C-alpha positions in Angstrom: 77.0 130.0 20.6 80.7 130.8 20.9 83.0 130.2 18.0 86.1 128.5 19.4 89.2 127.8 17.3 91.0 124.6 17.7 94.2 125.4 19.6 96.3 122.4 18.3 97.2 124.1 15.0 98.2 127.4 16.8 100.3 125.5 19.3 102.0 123.5 16.6 102.9 126.6 14.6 104.1 128.5 17.7 106.3 125.5 18.6 107.8 125.4 15.1 108.4 129.2 15.3 110.2 128.8 18.6 112.5 126.1 17.2 113.3 128.1 14.1 114.3 131.2 16.2 116.5 129.0 18.4 118.3 127.6 15.3 118.8 131.0 13.7 120.2 132.3 17.0 122.6 129.4 17.2 123.7 130.0 13.6 124.5 133.6 14.2 127.1 132.8 16.9 130.8 133.3 16.2 133.0 130.3 17.1 136.7 130.7 17.0 139.7 128.5 18.2 142.9 130.4 18.0 145.7 132.2 19.6 145.2 135.2 21.9 147.4 138.0 20.5 146.3 141.0 22.4 144.4 141.7 25.7 143.2 145.1 27.0 140.5 146.9 29.0 137.6 148.9 27.8 136.4 152.2 29.2 133.8 150.5 31.4 136.2 147.9 32.7 135.4 145.0 30.5 138.1 142.9 28.9 138.8 143.1 25.2 140.4 140.0 23.6 141.9 139.8 20.1 142.0 136.2 18.9 143.8 135.2 15.7 142.8 132.2 13.7 144.9 131.7 10.6 145.1 135.2 9.0 141.8 136.4 10.5 141.6 138.5 13.7 138.5 138.6 15.9 137.7 141.2 18.6 135.8 139.8 21.6 134.5 141.7 24.6 134.2 139.9 27.9 131.6 141.8 30.0 132.2 142.2 33.8 128.7 140.8 34.5 129.8 137.4 33.2 131.8 136.5 36.3 133.4 133.2 35.3 134.4 134.3 31.8 135.7 137.6 33.2 137.9 135.8 35.8 139.3 133.4 33.2 140.0 136.3 30.8 141.9 138.1 33.5 144.1 135.0 34.1 144.8 134.4 30.4 148.2 135.3 29.1 149.0 136.7 25.7 149.9 133.9 23.2 147.8 131.3 24.9 145.3 129.2 22.9 141.6 129.8 23.5 138.2 128.7 22.3 135.7 131.5 22.2 132.0 131.7 21.3 130.3 135.0 21.0 127.2 136.8 19.7 127.5 139.8 17.4 125.9 142.9 19.0 126.3 146.4 17.7 129.8 146.5 16.3 131.2 144.1 18.9 131.3 140.4 19.5 130.1 139.7 23.1 131.8 136.6 24.5 129.4 134.0 25.8 131.8 131.1 26.3 135.5 131.1 26.9 137.8 128.2 27.4 141.6 127.9 27.6 143.1 125.2 25.4 146.3 123.4 26.3 147.4 123.2 22.6 146.0 124.2 19.3 144.0 121.5 17.7 143.9 121.9 13.9 141.2 119.3 13.3 138.9 119.8 10.4 135.9 117.8 9.2 136.6 115.4 6.4 134.4 113.1 4.3 135.4 109.5 4.8 135.4 107.3 1.7 133.2 104.3 1.6 135.0 101.0 1.7 
Protein backbone atom coordinates (compact mmCIF):
# COMPACT_ATOMS: atom_id res chain seq x y z
CA UNK A 1 0.00 0.00 0.00
CA UNK A 2 1.55 3.29 -1.11
CA UNK A 3 1.34 6.39 1.03
CA UNK A 4 0.34 9.23 -1.31
CA UNK A 5 0.26 12.83 -0.17
CA UNK A 6 -2.53 15.10 -1.31
CA UNK A 7 -0.94 17.47 -3.84
CA UNK A 8 -3.48 20.29 -3.46
CA UNK A 9 -1.81 21.74 -0.35
CA UNK A 10 1.65 21.57 -1.94
CA UNK A 11 0.39 23.20 -5.14
CA UNK A 12 -1.32 25.99 -3.17
CA UNK A 13 1.80 26.73 -1.13
CA UNK A 14 4.06 26.75 -4.19
CA UNK A 15 1.66 29.12 -5.99
CA UNK A 16 1.68 31.51 -3.01
CA UNK A 17 5.48 31.35 -2.91
CA UNK A 18 5.70 32.19 -6.62
CA UNK A 19 3.42 35.21 -6.14
CA UNK A 20 5.44 36.43 -3.14
CA UNK A 21 8.71 36.22 -5.08
CA UNK A 22 7.16 38.20 -7.94
CA UNK A 23 5.96 40.92 -5.54
CA UNK A 24 9.36 41.18 -3.85
CA UNK A 25 11.12 41.42 -7.22
CA UNK A 26 8.77 44.20 -8.29
CA UNK A 27 9.36 46.11 -5.03
CA UNK A 28 13.14 45.98 -5.47
CA UNK A 29 13.04 47.84 -8.79
CA UNK A 30 14.20 51.43 -8.97
CA UNK A 31 11.83 53.80 -10.78
CA UNK A 32 12.98 57.32 -11.60
CA UNK A 33 11.53 60.17 -13.65
CA UNK A 34 14.08 62.89 -14.08
CA UNK A 35 16.52 64.81 -16.20
CA UNK A 36 19.45 63.15 -17.96
CA UNK A 37 22.51 65.10 -16.82
CA UNK A 38 25.35 62.94 -18.10
CA UNK A 39 25.83 60.17 -20.63
CA UNK A 40 28.90 58.01 -21.25
CA UNK A 41 30.24 54.62 -22.33
CA UNK A 42 31.52 51.79 -20.15
CA UNK A 43 34.59 49.66 -20.87
CA UNK A 44 32.48 46.96 -22.52
CA UNK A 45 30.53 49.37 -24.72
CA UNK A 46 27.34 49.71 -22.69
CA UNK A 47 25.87 53.15 -22.03
CA UNK A 48 25.99 54.77 -18.61
CA UNK A 49 23.25 57.30 -17.83
CA UNK A 50 23.16 59.63 -14.84
CA UNK A 51 19.62 60.78 -14.10
CA UNK A 52 18.81 63.52 -11.61
CA UNK A 53 15.53 63.67 -9.73
CA UNK A 54 15.29 66.63 -7.34
CA UNK A 55 18.66 66.53 -5.50
CA UNK A 56 19.30 62.79 -5.98
CA UNK A 57 21.46 61.33 -8.77
CA UNK A 58 21.02 57.77 -10.07
CA UNK A 59 23.53 55.83 -12.19
CA UNK A 60 21.92 53.48 -14.72
CA UNK A 61 23.67 51.11 -17.12
CA UNK A 62 21.99 50.22 -20.42
CA UNK A 63 23.43 46.91 -21.60
CA UNK A 64 24.18 46.36 -25.31
CA UNK A 65 22.11 43.16 -25.29
CA UNK A 66 18.93 45.19 -24.66
CA UNK A 67 18.67 46.40 -28.27
CA UNK A 68 15.66 48.75 -28.03
CA UNK A 69 16.78 50.46 -24.82
CA UNK A 70 20.35 50.72 -26.12
CA UNK A 71 19.21 52.36 -29.37
CA UNK A 72 17.05 54.85 -27.48
CA UNK A 73 19.87 55.62 -25.03
CA UNK A 74 22.20 56.38 -27.95
CA UNK A 75 19.69 58.88 -29.39
CA UNK A 76 18.96 60.63 -26.08
CA UNK A 77 20.51 64.03 -25.60
CA UNK A 78 21.85 65.42 -22.36
CA UNK A 79 19.25 67.52 -20.49
CA UNK A 80 16.33 65.50 -21.91
CA UNK A 81 13.66 64.12 -19.60
CA UNK A 82 13.49 60.34 -19.12
CA UNK A 83 11.63 57.69 -17.20
CA UNK A 84 13.88 54.80 -16.18
CA UNK A 85 13.19 51.50 -14.42
CA UNK A 86 16.07 49.32 -13.27
CA UNK A 87 17.12 46.41 -11.10
CA UNK A 88 19.97 46.73 -8.63
CA UNK A 89 22.71 44.21 -9.47
CA UNK A 90 26.17 44.31 -7.89
CA UNK A 91 26.98 48.01 -7.45
CA UNK A 92 25.00 49.11 -10.53
CA UNK A 93 21.41 49.67 -11.57
CA UNK A 94 20.74 47.72 -14.76
CA UNK A 95 18.17 49.52 -16.91
CA UNK A 96 15.17 47.37 -17.84
CA UNK A 97 12.83 50.06 -19.20
CA UNK A 98 13.70 53.41 -20.73
CA UNK A 99 11.31 56.06 -22.06
CA UNK A 100 11.85 59.60 -23.26
CA UNK A 101 9.42 62.13 -21.81
CA UNK A 102 8.36 65.26 -23.66
CA UNK A 103 8.17 67.30 -20.46
CA UNK A 104 8.72 66.63 -16.80
CA UNK A 105 5.53 65.71 -14.99
CA UNK A 106 5.77 66.62 -11.31
CA UNK A 107 2.64 64.68 -10.37
CA UNK A 108 2.41 63.17 -6.91
CA UNK A 109 -0.20 61.07 -5.23
CA UNK A 110 -2.58 62.95 -3.01
CA UNK A 111 -5.32 61.84 -0.66
CA UNK A 112 -8.62 63.31 -1.77
CA UNK A 113 -10.93 64.57 0.97
CA UNK A 114 -14.35 63.02 1.31
CA UNK A 115 -17.19 65.35 0.43
